[in-house]
C-alpha positions as CSV (number, residue, x, y, z in Angstrom):
1,M,0.0,0.4,-0.1
2,L,1.5,3.3,-1.1
3,V,0.7,6.3,1.3
4,D,1.3,10.0,0.7
5,F,2.9,11.4,3.5
6,R,1.0,14.8,2.6
7,L,-2.0,13.0,3.2
8,A,-0.9,10.7,5.8
9,S,-0.2,13.6,8.0
10,T,-3.7,14.8,8.2
11,L,-5.2,11.2,8.9
12,T,-5.5,9.9,13.0
13,T,-4.3,6.5,13.6
14,Q,-7.4,5.8,14.3
15,T,-8.8,7.0,10.6
16,F,-5.9,5.4,8.9
17,N,-5.8,1.8,10.9
18,G,-9.8,1.8,11.8
19,D,-11.7,1.4,14.9
20,D,-11.0,-2.0,15.9
21,L,-7.1,-1.4,16.5
22,A,-7.1,-1.6,20.1
23,S,-8.6,-4.6,20.8
24,F,-6.8,-6.5,17.9
25,A,-3.7,-5.7,19.8
26,D,-5.3,-6.7,23.4
27,E,-6.1,-10.0,21.6
28,L,-2.9,-10.2,19.9
29,V,-0.8,-10.4,23.5
30,A,-3.9,-11.9,25.9
31,N,-1.9,-15.2,25.8
32,A,1.8,-14.2,25.4
33,K,4.2,-14.8,28.0
34,T,5.7,-11.7,29.9
35,F,9.5,-12.0,30.6
36,V,9.0,-13.4,34.3
37,D,6.8,-16.3,33.3
38,K,9.6,-17.3,30.8
39,Y,11.9,-16.7,34.1
40,R,9.7,-18.5,36.5
41,E,9.4,-21.8,34.2
42,D,13.1,-21.7,33.3
43,L,14.0,-21.7,37.1
44,N,11.8,-24.1,37.8
45,Q,12.7,-26.5,35.2
46,C,16.5,-25.6,36.4
47,I,15.6,-26.9,39.9
48,M,13.3,-29.8,39.2
49,K,16.2,-31.1,36.9
50,R,19.2,-30.3,39.7
51,L,16.7,-32.2,42.4
52,G,16.1,-35.1,40.0
53,K,12.8,-34.8,39.1
54,K,11.1,-34.1,35.8
């Protein structure tokens, strides 16, 4: 999609992307793991490995 930057500078983000952008972004990251979730999972696996459990 080619955008004329003169025209794009007069458009709001909502006009350019649509009304549903916020809900799309919310759904996109709803089930994403955070850094803390991943770190906790890795730490638990490391501890279980050292204790000899799987």
